[in-house]
N, C-alpha and C positions, 0 to 999 in steps of 0.2 A: 667867459671861462669854459662853460659846457661846450661851446662851439669848438674850442681848441681840442678838448678830449674826443669829441666826436670825429673831427678831422683826423686826429692821430690814429684813432681806432680804425677808421676807414683806410688809412694809408697802410697800417699794419696788415689788415686783412688783404688788401690788394697785393702787397709784397708776398704774403704767405700763399695766396691762391696762384700767383704768377709762378712761384717757385715750384709748386706742385705740378702745374701744367707743363713746365719746362722739364721737370724730371720725368713725367710720363712720356713726353715726346722723345726724350733720350732713350728710355727703355724701349719704346716702340721702334726707334731707329736701330737699336742694337739687335732686337729680335728679327728685323728684316734682312740682316746681313747674311747672305748664303755662304760667303767665304769662311766666315767663322765656324759655321756648321761643318763644312767639308774638312776644315783643318782639325776640328775636334774628332771627326769620324775617321781620320786617317785614310781618306779616299779622295786623292786628287792627283793631277799631273801638272808639273811645273814645266812650262815651255820657255826656253831661253831665247832672248832676242838680241842681247849684247853681252859683252864680258869685259873684264879688266883683270890684269895681273898686277903683282907688286911692282913690276918694272915698266908697265905701260898704262896708258889712260884707258878710258871707256871706248870700246870699238863695237860697231854693229856687226851682226852675224848674217851671212847670206843664206845659210841653210838652217832649217829648224832642228834644234836639239832639245830633248826633254828627258825627264825621268818621272816615273809613276810611283807613288806612295800608296800602299794598301796596308791592311792589317797584318799581313803575313810577309810582306817584302818591300824592298825599295830597288827598283830595276830601271836601268836607263843607260844612255850614252850621252856624254858631254865632250865637247872638243877640249883639247888642252894646248895652251900657248904659254909655256913658262919653262922654267929650269927643272930638270929632273935630278934627283939625288942618286939614282942608280941607272945603270945602262939598260936601255930598252932592247928587248928581243926583237920585236917587229918594228923596224924603223919607218915603214911606210904608214903606219897607223898611229897617229899622235893623239888619239882620243882616249877618253876614260870610259871603259865599258864596266859595268858593275851590276851585280845581282846580290843584294844583301838580304839574307834570310833571318838573321838574328840581330835585333837592334833595340835600342831604347828610344822612346818617343816622348818628348816633353812639350806640351802646348802652354804658352803664357800670353795672357792678354795684357797689353801695355796701354799707356795713356794715348789719347788722341786717335783712337781707332786703329791702333797698330797691333799686329799679332806677331809673336815670335815662336818658332818651332826649332827645337834642337833634336837632331837625329844622330845618335851615336852608335856606330857599328860595333856589335860584340864579336863579329866574325873577324878573326885576325888574318884570314886568307885574302881578304878583299883590299884593294889599293885605297879605298876611301876610309878615312878615319871618322869623319863627321860632317854633317851639313848643318848650317845655321841659316834659317829662313827668316826674313823679315817681310811680312805681307801687310799691305794697307787695305782699307775697307773697299777699294775698287778692284781688288784682286791682283794688283801689280805688286812687285816687290823684288827683292834680291836674295840670292843664295850664296853664302860663303862656303866653299868646298875645301876641307882640309884633307890632304892625302898623306899616306904614310911615307911616300917616297918622291913627292913632287912639291913644288912651291904652291902655296894656296892660290885659289882663283875665286873671283866673284862673278856671278852671272846675274843679269837683269832680265826680267820677263814677267810672266803672269801665270796664275793657277786657274785650273778648270776642273770640273768633275770628270 
């Protein structure tokens, strides 16, 4: 009977110690992710490599497009391939040029090493209403762009400092 208690005690200690080691490894991995830090600091550039609209599938882009997020602005240019709800003044340029100086920024950490960022423009003069970023631990992700006068678009790419 004492052998049974001893083996049970050893098993419980083993499970307990293994759980602590696993938790410490997860904390160390979490601390090593540089993308979480630049998302929290609001200091990154998203470079788009592919896009999708509501009416088309995912397509690769030939030219690099990007936008920069900093503490005081969100500035960039993204291509646009979708329906517009208002007439365009410049028909030769179908891109979305934006410079947002007033915005709300919300960072959320999700399960399985996924981060979400919501950027909502307070400036009513810009064509962009909001960005919703989903970024994975390797720095890749997608951005859903909601416009005030155009159909939504999704861009796939990666972030960097």
